[in-house]
Phi, psi and omega in degrees: 000126186251321188227129174241131181253119174247121176270120188244150172258003178063022180267160178294333180287345177267357185302311178306322176291319173305312181293323176300314180301314183294314181297320180295323182291322182290320176294324179269003181057043187245157169283139174251124173252118178263117185251132172242126179260117187246134176260112182286130178300123184307328181298330184287336182262006179261029178258187186288331179293151180297145181301319181300324180292316177298316179297324180300311179294320182293317181293321179299315181297317183293325178297316180296322177296317176301317180299313178298322180296316182289314179298324180298311190269341179261337179070026173228166178273142172286103190265356178079000179243280180290327180233120180234153173228150182202133176249136183230159177255124178200138177280350179232117180299314183299319183292322180296316181296313180296319180295315184289327179301317178288324182297321187248014176050059181294138181264338184204130173258139177239132171226157177276151180280173185309135180235113186288346191279334184226151175289320176290344181280001184273079175276066181223193176053237185296326179295307178297317182295320179297318179292319179303316187283328193240345184293138182272011182215169177299152178240132180248123177252119184240149175294140179287351180257014186298138180241316179286122181266327187284141178248107178242338178234116183249122181255118181252115184269119187240158177249012178061050181244158181296330181295329181299324179292322181297319178292326178295319179305326179276328183283324184307309181298328177291317179301320181289326177293328179274347188070035183250152177266135178260132173240120178269130179228139174235124178254121190241153168251003187273191183278140190298316182304309185290324176291317182294325175298315178295319178297319178300317176301313184293316176306310180299318180294320181293321177297321176296313185280333186243324177063047179231104187283354183276352179283125176264151181233126182226141175245126173240154183240131179190148168272353177246082189299318182299309189294319181296321182292313178302315179292322179290320177303318178293319180299316182271000180068037181293137177263348183206135174253131180247134179226156174253121176279116183255156179294324187239284182233167179150181182298324184296316180291329178295325181280309194255347182049229183268337181268067187308290192290328179295320177290321176307309182296323181292318192248332188244127186256005179247163177305146179238127177254124184244127171257141177261128183302327178290344178256009177275000000 
């Protein structure tokens, strides 16, 4: 992993997420770009100076504010190498993130989870959904109240599909860099024999494609999938939940349906990493 993009709203409530993103980038030896999307007030551009000139000075000012924000809370200098900052003008936060992601070949996008304290802090709804559907790389959504920065236990909720193996291929190198263990879990409402047979098939396929014997596989049974997943994450002390976003059906849709980020906040208290099937 070479480049991580973290989209910040520069609020005090987002400081834990900033620190988490920076710590993760250092652990993975990746460059971190902190991006701030600024909406220029229409009143400010209705003066005599050219719009482009006004935008230039506004963005320059916003970039300086962002740089001070990062240096204050991270306690390091923005060196333009390991840590970069950039403010951009765009009326759509998700569009700005996607444009920058493509410009710099981002390997991972990080956004903060819903923040009730600020309107701008709501990196949810259309923003999260738009990124889920269009981002060319994995999306990591983290609580703005996050305290634990280390990732040692990764819980991957699977539907035992071939696409999960493709996602695992990308996840395993990251887990090794973090020194983390991967636990695969499938929560079923079905018959035990059929599910165990499916798990055996999937486990064999994963071992053939990845050849990592450290990955554990577990099947749980419950009619309350969200609650079971939350309880199991707590039981194993998971620091990260991984899900695969599928185009049509799958475990991801069973859990979160259409209200993706709202359900995440309601049921899961740890960071969530999402892989999109179309990008695997």
